SENUNU-857764 format. One line per field, with one value per residue (C-alpha): x, y, z; residue number from 1; residue in three letters. Coordinates in steps of 0.05 Angstrom, whole numbers, plus 5000, padded with zeros to 4 digits. Example, Ala and Ser with C-alpha at 12.3 -4.5 7.8 and 13.67 -1.06 7.14 Angstrom:
REM residues 2
X: (5246;5273) .
Y: (4910;4979) .
Z: (5156;5143) .
nr: (1;2) .
rest: (ALA;SER) .
This chain:
REM residues 318
X: (9379;9440;9491;9510;9508;9434;9421;9457;9417;9352;9374;9394;9326;9287;9242;9284;9329;9316;9337;9287;9251;9187;9191;9168;9113;9129;9108;9151;9210;9201;9195;9258;9297;9270;9293;9361;9368;9348;9399;9454;9439;9454;9525;9585;9626;9625;9600;9540;9520;9528;9487;9433;9433;9423;9366;9333;9336;9268;9229;9267;9318;9336;9353;9390;9435;9447;9468;9514;9545;9559;9591;9635;9655;9674;9720;9737;9791;9743;9720;9666;9630;9636;9606;9548;9535;9539;9489;9441;9451;9425;9358;9349;9321;9371;9429;9493;9537;9592;9635;9628;9649;9709;9731;9720;9761;9818;9817;9809;9829;9830;9756;9709;9644;9636;9626;9568;9512;9530;9542;9475;9441;9475;9425;9419;9414;9483;9540;9582;9645;9620;9602;9671;9702;9662;9678;9752;9752;9715;9759;9821;9796;9824;9762;9690;9683;9622;9659;9608;9647;9678;9612;9573;9629;9631;9557;9528;9567;9540;9469;9485;9508;9438;9408;9343;9343;9369;9438;9416;9361;9410;9455;9396;9368;9435;9447;9375;9374;9444;9436;9384;9430;9503;9501;9473;9425;9466;9440;9499;9517;9466;9509;9544;9557;9489;9491;9563;9598;9589;9649;9714;9745;9684;9685;9757;9736;9678;9724;9767;9705;9685;9754;9744;9677;9709;9757;9700;9687;9616;9588;9539;9596;9634;9572;9561;9633;9625;9561;9594;9653;9609;9575;9639;9686;9674;9637;9698;9749;9790;9759;9688;9705;9738;9677;9630;9673;9676;9600;9594;9644;9609;9541;9570;9604;9542;9495;9543;9558;9484;9474;9517;9499;9440;9480;9533;9486;9444;9475;9516;9582;9568;9547;9609;9654;9622;9632;9704;9718;9682;9727;9788;9768;9756;9715;9651;9676;9738;9694;9652;9714;9740;9674;9675;9746;9732;9672;9716;9685;9720;9712;9718;9660;9667;9680;9610;9573;9518;9473;9400;9347;9375;9339;9305;9358;9418;9472;9466;9512;9495) .
Y: (6876;6902;6916;6901;6976;6976;6917;6953;7016;6977;6951;7021;7049;7000;7028;7068;7099;7174;7182;7131;7149;7131;7200;7229;7203;7183;7249;7290;7246;7250;7326;7330;7287;7329;7393;7363;7343;7412;7446;7398;7406;7481;7467;7454;7403;7330;7299;7346;7334;7259;7260;7299;7247;7190;7225;7245;7177;7150;7211;7231;7182;7228;7286;7239;7217;7289;7307;7246;7269;7337;7303;7261;7323;7358;7301;7261;7219;7187;7118;7116;7174;7142;7078;7116;7153;7088;7054;7113;7115;7044;7068;7122;7102;7116;7128;7093;7071;7041;7104;7109;7037;7049;7109;7070;7011;7059;7088;7021;6964;6911;6920;6871;6905;6939;6871;6850;6886;6854;6785;6788;6802;6743;6695;6647;6704;6732;6717;6662;6700;6761;6717;6687;6757;6782;6721;6726;6800;6789;6730;6774;6822;6820;6843;6866;6933;6978;7034;7029;7054;7110;7135;7132;7163;7222;7231;7225;7285;7327;7309;7321;7391;7410;7402;7379;7312;7289;7257;7185;7195;7230;7169;7122;7161;7159;7085;7067;7107;7087;7013;7008;7035;7028;6953;6909;6853;6791;6721;6680;6624;6649;6708;6709;6635;6602;6560;6563;6509;6453;6475;6466;6530;6569;6534;6558;6629;6626;6603;6664;6708;6676;6694;6766;6769;6743;6802;6851;6911;6894;6838;6821;6812;6767;6725;6718;6695;6645;6617;6612;6577;6525;6513;6508;6467;6398;6397;6369;6416;6466;6522;6502;6493;6562;6593;6563;6589;6658;6661;6638;6691;6746;6727;6726;6794;6828;6800;6813;6884;6897;6888;6950;6993;7031;7066;7089;7128;7166;7235;7272;7258;7183;7186;7225;7177;7120;7157;7175;7102;7080;7126;7089;7021;6996;6937;6935;6875;6912;6968;6917;6884;6951;6966;6900;6908;6979;6951;6898;6840;6785;6789;6714;6668;6614;6545;6521;6585;6575;6627;6628;6648;6710;6777;6790;6794;6785;6737;6667;6607;6548) .
Z: (7676;7641;7696;7766;7779;7762;7808;7865;7854;7855;7923;7944;7926;7969;8024;8074;8022;8025;7952;7926;7861;7898;7930;7864;7820;7749;7719;7766;7753;7678;7682;7724;7674;7616;7651;7664;7592;7568;7612;7592;7518;7523;7545;7500;7539;7516;7581;7588;7515;7523;7587;7551;7496;7545;7581;7515;7483;7507;7482;7419;7390;7332;7378;7424;7367;7347;7418;7420;7354;7384;7444;7399;7359;7424;7445;7381;7414;7465;7443;7497;7464;7395;7422;7453;7388;7347;7393;7388;7313;7310;7336;7284;7216;7160;7206;7182;7240;7197;7195;7271;7280;7235;7277;7341;7314;7297;7367;7404;7356;7411;7428;7394;7414;7346;7313;7358;7321;7255;7286;7321;7254;7220;7189;7133;7083;7100;7053;7084;7065;7103;7163;7163;7158;7217;7259;7245;7262;7327;7345;7337;7390;7461;7499;7492;7525;7528;7566;7622;7682;7641;7614;7679;7720;7672;7654;7724;7751;7694;7714;7787;7769;7743;7813;7781;7819;7886;7881;7886;7835;7788;7789;7782;7723;7686;7699;7681;7617;7595;7608;7553;7499;7519;7530;7474;7489;7504;7515;7540;7493;7443;7425;7378;7365;7371;7307;7286;7325;7275;7234;7273;7247;7270;7337;7346;7329;7377;7432;7419;7422;7488;7516;7493;7529;7592;7590;7580;7623;7646;7686;7631;7581;7630;7643;7568;7560;7617;7585;7517;7548;7580;7512;7472;7517;7546;7613;7650;7618;7659;7618;7636;7710;7710;7676;7727;7784;7752;7748;7820;7843;7805;7834;7904;7895;7868;7920;7978;7956;7947;8022;8035;7975;8004;8059;8009;7964;8014;8000;7949;7983;7980;7907;7888;7926;7887;7820;7837;7851;7788;7746;7771;7743;7673;7695;7735;7773;7797;7824;7862;7891;7914;7947;7983;8007;8032;8070;8103;8064;8027;7951;7946;7962;8015;7984;8003;7981;7931;7900;7917;7867;7833;7831;7764;7711;7756;7733;7758;7758;7715) .
nr: (1;2;3;4;5;6;7;8;9;10;11;12;13;14;15;16;17;18;19;20;21;22;23;24;25;26;27;28;29;30;31;32;33;34;35;36;37;38;39;40;41;42;43;44;45;46;47;48;49;50;51;52;53;54;55;56;57;58;59;60;61;62;63;64;65;66;67;68;69;70;71;72;73;74;75;76;77;78;79;80;81;82;83;84;85;86;87;88;89;90;91;92;93;94;95;96;97;98;99;100;101;102;103;104;105;106;107;108;109;110;111;112;113;114;115;116;117;118;119;120;121;122;123;124;125;126;127;128;129;130;131;132;133;134;135;136;137;138;139;140;141;142;143;144;145;146;147;148;149;150;151;152;153;154;155;156;157;158;159;160;161;162;163;164;165;166;167;168;169;170;171;172;173;174;175;176;177;178;179;180;181;182;183;184;185;186;187;188;189;190;191;192;193;194;195;196;197;198;199;200;201;202;203;204;205;206;207;208;209;210;211;212;213;214;215;216;217;218;219;220;221;222;223;224;225;226;227;228;229;230;231;232;233;234;235;236;237;238;239;240;241;242;243;244;245;246;247;248;249;250;251;252;253;254;255;256;257;258;259;260;261;262;263;264;265;266;267;268;269;270;271;272;273;274;275;276;277;278;279;280;281;282;283;284;285;286;287;288;289;290;291;292;293;294;295;296;297;298;299;300;301;302;303;304;305;306;307;308;309;310;311;312;313;314;315;316;317;318) .
rest: (MET;LYS;THR;ALA;ALA;LEU;PHE;LEU;LEU;ILE;VAL;ALA;SER;ALA;PRO;GLY;ASP;THR;THR;SER;ALA;ASP;GLU;GLN;ASP;ALA;THR;GLN;LEU;GLU;ASN;ALA;MET;THR;ASN;ALA;ALA;SER;MET;LEU;ALA;GLN;ARG;SER;ASP;ALA;ASP;SER;LEU;ALA;ALA;ALA;ALA;VAL;LEU;THR;ARG;LEU;THR;ASP;SER;THR;LEU;ALA;GLU;GLN;LEU;ALA;ALA;ARG;ALA;SER;ALA;ALA;ALA;PRO;GLN;ARG;PRO;ASP;LEU;LEU;TRP;LEU;GLN;ALA;GLN;LEU;CYS;LYS;GLU;VAL;PRO;GLY;CYS;ASP;ARG;LYS;PRO;LEU;ASP;SER;LYS;LEU;HIS;ALA;LEU;ASP;PRO;GLU;ASN;GLY;ALA;ILE;PHE;LEU;PRO;ARG;LEU;GLN;ASP;VAL;GLY;ASP;ALA;MET;ASP;PRO;VAL;GLU;THR;ASP;ARG;LEU;LEU;ALA;ALA;ALA;ALA;ALA;SER;LYS;ARG;VAL;ASP;PHE;TYR;TRP;ASN;ARG;LEU;ILE;SER;ARG;LEU;ALA;PRO;ALA;VAL;LEU;SER;THR;LYS;THR;LEU;PRO;PRO;GLY;GLN;SER;LEU;THR;ALA;VAL;ILE;GLY;ALA;ALA;SER;GLY;VAL;VAL;ILE;PRO;ALA;LEU;ALA;GLY;ALA;GLY;VAL;PRO;CYS;ARG;ASP;TRP;VAL;ARG;ARG;GLU;GLU;ARG;ARG;THR;GLN;CYS;LYS;ALA;ILE;ALA;ARG;ALA;PHE;LEU;GLN;GLY;ASP;THR;VAL;ILE;ALA;GLN;VAL;ALA;GLY;ALA;ASN;MET;THR;GLN;ALA;LEU;TRP;PRO;ALA;ASP;SER;PRO;GLU;THR;ARG;ALA;ALA;LYS;GLU;ALA;SER;ARG;THR;LEU;THR;TYR;GLN;ILE;SER;THR;ASN;GLY;ALA;ASP;SER;ALA;ARG;ARG;LEU;LEU;ASP;GLU;ALA;GLY;VAL;ARG;ARG;TYR;LEU;ASP;LYS;MET;ALA;ARG;TYR;ARG;ARG;GLU;GLN;ASP;LEU;ILE;VAL;ALA;GLU;LEU;VAL;ASP;ALA;GLY;ARG;SER;PRO;LEU;PRO;PRO;ALA;ASP;TRP;ARG;ALA;GLY;PRO;PRO;PRO;ASN;GLY;ALA;PRO;ALA;THR;ARG) .
């Protein structure tokens, strides 16, 4: 699972939720998403084109990248659209994402996300000089953002406007489709410093990268940063203790908020309230905290709280 938002929507679509995707069979749902994508592709605004790209990705990756390129051209100063286009470009044979990464870096120089695809491909065959360059560049970043809240809060209303799906299903469709492309596969301490801690200078760079992950805008990035921290610092260090507590807090917040999520997304008004709130926050975690506070719940776990077995793919403490 890529995001806390996806986890919450899985909870929300449990039996009893009138917007559950179970109300339509797979063929009907696929047809509705195809119709929505077709309608959105005929528009000229960036959000509609980007939403069409996300919904089209699973059936036609080349067309999806072309739609994302049109979205980027319509709003060239938006780094979130460049990131989406670059991620879709990666799935198209022969598509060169380097110019897109360069544009994105110019727009958002503190974001280290653009270095992840290259770092994840590093192997014994890569030039050590190039490896060092990539590590140094990633270590100089301040955060690892995938622009998740910004994209979903803008793309979901475009899909809602087509009226091809009920509101809850529209949001679920956007989050489900976007999660597979917007957020790269991360595996905690295995990315991107799995074999590079033997040299002290690389260990120092990896620590900087872990800190950037911890400042990321998605739960999955923060969990990756916490796992990297626990692998790179001594077990009894303040950094490791803080990372463990951060993971515990995230798990508590996601599971506690999930208990209330179903009732918030039953109708269009609830979905739009959720999206409006999402647009106000850069980080997923801040959205979850705001949801908890509005529900009268504490965003901090009790001192003796421990996570049970996590749902499939949800972050867990170590």
